C-alpha angles and dihedrals in degrees: 000000000000131000123215117215117189121198124177118217144164140028090299097050094240123183115236117195133208116189110199137184130214093269091056098254108143137196113214118216124189102344105208103177108141110157120063090240088058091055087053090047091053092048091049091048095051090046094048092047093043091235127161115198111225106169137018123216131182121205084198137337108247108143095254090059096048105042092105098045098099090047091057090044094051097045104034101019091239123160118209116243119212142165115269094244090057095059093092092052089048092052093051097049093100095053091045090052090053089053088057090049092250123137112233132161121224112276127249112256113277129227105242102208112111114113138161109287095018110145124216113198114207133153095351087306131107123220112203117211109231113196105222113166127174102085087053129359095247101031116152137183126211112224123196102195097183095053095034104236139114132204097216108178113205095329099097132014135182101282095349146053137233118285117258103194095090122094111290093018124128128178099209092047091050095051090048089050093051094048095044102038107026110022089054089064118093117283095244095056109121118231117214104196132200093243132019132013129329121268140175135248090242095050092051092048090054104041112012104117093208092058101049111111 
């Protein structure tokens, strides 16, 4: 049994996720802490929940999803794991931050090993890596089939979809990704998105204006 912890950080209100087991081991997905007080808040949360981060994954590498990468590397010796096609985005995060007027150090090197069909075994559960480009060229989602939830990054939101006007984005590709990778999942699968509230596959099939044919 896993437990999903959602914390919201940074100037873009990004959702960071911790997936924990009953022993307190935790996967970190998309750490978005930007301000020093947010680093402190993360440390306090981990301590209060008795969590020990063991691996670090990125759904994609836009700057708001990687602000906290170096902190987790420094404090827990974690290396971010990304899809190969996302490496160029990861490498440009610092320069993009500068364009937004945000201070950001260069990121530690990533482990480029996530691919479609890759399985992450954790807490007697398996997370399947779903390749879902369109918002970003190497976007992935992490699907826990047994417990019926998916950590979706910025692919699908409640009532909306990820933006496609950033470098490497493509609207048609994103719609194809959503319909082939996410809408094929059972209706009761919970979607934990990179921004905003949680939703379900069934709710988005029914009411998301971008997905009505």
